[in-house]
Phi, psi and omega in degrees: 000317183297316181298316180297319181294319181297321182288334183283349183275006181111186184295125181297147182254170176299322179296322180295320178295317180299316180297316180296320183279344182073033179229174178283161180299324180296324179295317178299317180299319180295320178296312182298325183269008174077020181288139178281353186274053179220137180291152178303323181293314180295320179299316180297319180295318180293316181296324178293318179296321178299315180295317182293321184272346183071033182290133176237119181298145173279103187297323181294318180293320179297320181298323179294323183281313188269349186060031177231154179261348187057033177228142172232152181252140168249111183253121181248123182274057178217170178284158177300325179302315182286319183299321185266358179242335183268129187302329182304313184291322177297321179295319178298314181298318178299316180295315179299313182298319182294323179290322181288342175298337179279359183230171174277007188278145177256151180249134167237143187250136179220140171262139184225070179252310181284159177303321180293317178299317182295320180298316180295316181296314181298325178295325185276337185279076175227165181287356172281341184248323183221157178267340182189170187223136170256130183245132185226145176064040181283143167260156188297333182277359184294127182277354187302314180303318179293320179299315181294321178297318179297327180274356179073024180265124177300140178218155176224135181264140171269100186105140178285130178299147180303324182297335182284350176277355179267149179299140176074016182290150178291134184293159177212159175272122182206160169238131183217171172251165182282078182294319180297310182297319180296316179294318179300316180298320180297315182288322176298321178301317180292319181294318180298330180272017170087010179283132187255324183247083186264115178266172173218144168253104186272163175271182180301136185274000172259014175239141184304315182295318180297315181292317183293321181290327174291323176300316178299321177298310183295322178297318181291321178297316179296320181295333180275004177091006181261185174231153182284120176269117181304333179291343180265009181240125175234155186240121177249192181235023181077002180266158180299316183296322179294328176295320178295316180296316181295320179296321178299316181295317180297320180293326179292317184278322184229074183296345181268007179298145182237005177199156176213128171264124185247132191283003171203153180295324179297316177296322178297322178299317177295321179297319178298322178298315179296318180298321177298313181298329181275358180078018178270129180277138179243122010261005187302308181273315182224121175273145183229132173232132179257196179210123175143315193059047175286162178308329181297336181296322180283339182271349181293161180233106357287167179305142191276125166289133189204171176260122179282132169237136185281081188296312181297320178295325176299315178298318180298315183292325175301312182295317182295321179294319179294316180299318178298320177297316181299319183277355180072026182283155178288131185237131183296319181209142177280358182235137177234128179241122183259147183285154172240167177206153180278136177245113183277128174225224191261351187268356179202000000 
């Protein structure tokens, strides 16, 4: 009865929440604004009072007081078709969203591939609209990181930029997976099983993941006593169709290849299609290992041996790192590297 009567009196105020919780107005304000300077008991009392009263913070008023918008942007430098169809991007969004549930922050998603999209996104990325930015699928020539730095907007990258793999590179805030180690493990797995002519379908070399996975391949080939044959390397763009095209090219140039490490599961799916069309049995004639452990890996025929990367955890860590930057919290490291592991199935 009390809760119903309180809600019928109009929009609950901060003072009403404070009275219900038995704390001061300042304590309620700190809880609402996400401040860590509140005891667990007081926070619990305030959160219970908010739930009972149905209190909704006035975002505009809060922005005036805190100089924050309580919004963060996830900007993906890909087309909408890829963002909404490829599992990697869905996993990142799920991870980011789950981490932001622990905060008052809202997420908005933007694709920035075409010139018009980029112009709109760049216009919106100011501290009047967002408190920070998550950047995903960046190519090295992308000006967005520099633009955000000039505007004083905190940002976190999903994936280590390709330029950071070079000596003396300028540091950046990022969350990544162990692409080099995962690729190396995949190629070593193929070599231990007696494969002699191991090809690779690499990703774009102006992206950190594409460059790092090729590095892992070359390191593993060298460690097995071989040398990298340029004819055994083809370059795709992480899409299924590019995997099919690259596999076709590799078979034409090196018909005696007996294994292929593919830098993404979607490209591997395309490669499997080409191998079927060419009459090559998998894994008898050609073994295949992908990278991602996306749902498509289990649906392949045969099921795809692949390298697992923790995509949702990557999204969660990106969001948490950005929130910590926004709040000015002390951070042990601006870089987070997550482990990968090989998942054995039927293609190798």
